[in-house]
C-alpha positions in Angstrom: 153.2 92.6 112.3 150.6 91.3 114.9 147.1 92.9 115.3 145.9 93.9 118.8 142.4 95.2 119.8 141.9 97.4 122.8 139.1 99.2 124.6 140.1 102.6 126.1 139.5 102.8 129.8 139.0 106.6 129.5 136.4 107.0 126.7 135.3 103.4 125.8 136.6 103.5 122.2 137.4 100.1 120.8 140.4 100.2 118.4 142.8 97.9 116.6 146.6 98.6 116.2 149.3 96.8 114.2 152.5 96.8 116.3 155.1 94.7 117.9 154.3 93.2 121.3 157.1 95.3 122.9 155.4 98.5 121.7 151.9 97.8 123.1 152.5 100.1 126.1 153.1 103.1 123.7 149.7 102.6 122.0 147.2 105.5 122.5 143.5 105.7 121.9 142.8 107.4 118.6 139.8 109.3 120.0 141.1 110.7 123.4 144.9 110.0 123.2 144.9 108.0 126.5 147.3 105.1 127.1 144.9 103.5 129.6 143.5 100.5 127.8 142.4 96.8 128.2 142.9 94.1 125.7 139.8 92.8 123.8 139.9 89.2 122.7 137.7 88.2 119.8 136.2 84.8 119.2 137.8 83.0 116.3 136.0 80.3 114.3 137.7 76.9 114.0 137.2 73.6 112.2 136.3 70.4 114.1 136.4 67.0 112.5 135.5 68.2 109.0 132.7 70.6 110.2 132.7 74.2 111.1 132.2 75.4 114.6 133.1 78.3 116.9 134.6 78.8 120.3 131.2 78.9 121.8 130.0 75.5 120.3 128.0 74.5 123.5 128.5 70.8 122.7 129.2 68.2 125.3 132.4 66.7 124.0 134.6 67.6 127.0 137.3 68.8 124.7 137.2 72.5 125.3 136.2 75.0 128.1 133.0 75.8 126.2 131.6 72.3 126.8 129.8 71.4 129.9 
């Protein structure tokens, strides 16, 4: 089952749920029981040409949106 992280628009609590995509609307904040939420996206490290990098590499390769 996929993992989704949300931030409650009512109280600011950040929480993670394990559910199907079709059930996201039913998810409630564990702190205040509100269904008002916004999705939180986490940075995920990835490997580039044998080295380790992250989504905020700051390089100048032109291969991702993080490069300038």
